[in-house]
N, C-alpha and C positions, 0 to 999 in steps of 0.2 A: 612338489608339484601338485599334490592333492589340495594343499592349503591355497595355492595360487588359483586352482581351478574354482575352489569354493568362493573365493573372493570375486572372480570374474562371473560366477553363476548369478550372483546378486549384486551387480555393479550399478551404482547410481552416479550419474555425473550431472552436475549443475554448471551450466556455462553462463556466467553472469557478466554481462557487459552493459548493465544498466537498463537493457530492454528485454533480453531473452533469457529464459531459463529452460534448459533441456533436461528432461528426466527420462532415463532409459535404462534397460536391463538386458544382459546377454540372453535372457530367456525369450526376448523378442529380437530376433536376428535383424529384421528389417523393420524398425519401428516407424509408424506413421505418427506425425505430430499434429495435434489440433491447437489452434490458436485460442488463447484466452486474453480477453481485453479488459482493462480497468477503465471505468468511466465515472463521470459525475452526472447527476440529475437534479432537477429542481421541480417539485410537484410531479415527480415520477416521469418527467420529460428529460431525456438525455440532453446535456448541455454541450453545445459546440464552443470550443475554446475561442475567446474573443467576441462571442456573440452576447448582446445586451440582454439581461434578465431583469425584470422589475420586481422588487421585493419591498413591500410596505412603503411604496412611494419613492423608493431609492432604486436607481439603476446601477447594476453592477455587471462586470465581466469577470470571468476566470481566465487568466492568460497563462498561467503556469500551475502545475500541481505535481508534487513528488511525495513519496512516502517510503519508508523502510517497512519491510515485512520480515518476520523472523519465526523461528520454530515451526516451519512448515511440516505438517504431520498428515500423512494419508492413512486413514483407517479402512480396513477391509470389512467384509460383511459380519465378521465375528467381532468387530470393533478392536482388532488387534492392529498395532502399528505396522503397516506395510512398507512405508518409506518415511524418512525423517531428514530434514535439512535444517540445521541451526540458523544459518544465514548470518548477518542480515542481507537481504536482497533489496536493491533500490528499484522501486517502481516509478516510472515516469508516465503520467497519464497522457502526455502529448504524443507518445510513441504508439503507433498502431499495433506493432507486434510486441506486446508487453510480456507475454508469458506463453510458453508452449508446454503442453503435457502430452506424453505418448499414450497410445491406445492401451498399453498394458495397465498404466495407472488408472485410466478411465474404466477399464474393465474390471480390475480388482477392487479399486476404491469406491466406497460409498459416501465418504465424507472426507473433506480436507479442512484442517484447522490451521490458522496461522495468527500471529499477533502482528498488530500495527505498531511498529517501533522497534528499537534495538534492545538488546539485553542490557538491563540496568548496570551490569558489570562494566559496561563501556563508559559509564558516567566518569568524567575526569580524564579519560583517555585522550591522547592527541589524535589528529587526523592520521589515518593509516593509508593503505593502498587499496586499489580495487573499488569495491562498493563503498568503502569508508574514506576515500580519498577526498581531500579538500576541494578539488576541482568540481566535484559533483554538487557543491553549494549547499550541502546539508550539515555543515559543521558550525557549531557556535564557538567562536574563539573566546568570547567574554566569559563562558561558563565551562569551557573544555567539555563539551558534550555534543551529541548529535540530535538534530531535529527528528521527530517521528513524522511530522506532516508539514509540508510547506506548500501554501497556496497564496498566489498573488494575482492582483488584477487591478481594475479600476472601479471606482463607485462615485455616484454624484446624485444630488437631488435635482440637478438640472444639467443639460448637456454642456453648458459653458462653465460648469464648476467640477469638472471631473478631477478627481484625486486618486492617487495610487493608494492601495491598501496592502498590507503585508500581514500575512496570517501564519506565523511560525509557532507550532506547538511541540512541546516535549513531553516526556513521561516523568512523572514525579519519581524520585529516587526510592520513595517508600512503596511504590505501586508497581505491579507487573503491567507490561503493556496490554492494552485491551485486546480481546481475542475475537477473531472472525470465524464463524462456522459456515463453511460453504457445503451445503448438503445436496443440492441438485446439480450434479456434475455434468448433466446434459445441457445446462444452461451456462454458456461459457463467456457471458459478458457480466463482469463483476462490478456492480454499480453502487455508488455511495450517494445517498440523497442528502441534499444540503439545506433543505428548507428549515428543519428544526434547529439546525446548527445556526443558521442565520437569524432565526427568531430569538435564539438565546443571546446572540452577540450582535451589537450595534456597531456597524462600521462607521456611522456618523459620529458616535462617542469615541470609539477606539479604532481609528483606521490602521493603526500599527500595533500588532500584538505579538511581541517576541519574548515569551517568558517559558520557564520550565518550573511550574509549580502545580499545586493542587487545582487551581482554577483551570489552567489550560489543559490539565490531564482530564478534567471532567468534560471540557469541550472536545478533546480528542475522542473520549468515549462516546459522546453524542454523535460525532461524525461516524464512528464505527457502528453504533446502533442503527444508523441509516442504511446499512448494507443490505443489498438483495442481489440475487442472480437472476438474469433474464436470458432467454434464448438469443 
C-alpha cells in the first residue's frame, strides 16, 4: 500500500489524442488547466492558416503544419527535473487546443525543454499506434521513419500560377532532434518564426522537399531557432 501511495503521490498522466496533453499530480486534487497553443509567424506576425503572405515577391500560404515533440522536461527553480515525458507527442498547429498544462507545473516549473522530432531509435521502425499511427500522416514509407515537421500549402509568383508545396523534414540519424527552451511559462503561445527558414529555402526552386538528411536537419534547426513565446 505504501508503494502504491507513493506512486499516486507523484502521478503524471499524458492524454495524447493529437491535440491535448494533460499533466497533473495527486498533489493538486482539483487541478486547473491552462491552454498552450502552437503558432507560426512571419516577421513576428502570427500567420492565419490559408492566408496569403508575400515573401521575396512570392506569395505563399500555410495550409497544414504538424510536428512531433519529445523528451518534454520540466525544470524547477533548482533546475532539477520536476516532470518528464519521453513522447513523442503529435502537435497539430491547426488545432486551437494543442497543449494543456496544469497550475502545479506552472507553479513549480521555471523552464520546459523539449525536442522537435522523434527519438532517433525510431528510425527504421514501422508505423505504430497512437501518436505514431500511419493515419496521422507523419510516416515516411520510403525510408521507414517519421517526419519531424510537416508543412504544406501553396505558393506562386502570380495568382494564376499557384502551385502546391510540400515541406517534410526529418532528423538525421547522426543528430539528436533540435531542442526548444521555453523559459517564460507565463507566455503560453509558442510561436515559430518562418522568415529565416523561407530566406534559406526557395520554394520556386524546390517546391517539394521530402528528405531525411543533413540538409533538411539544418532547415529543421533553423525552424526551431525561430521559436519564441508570447502572452
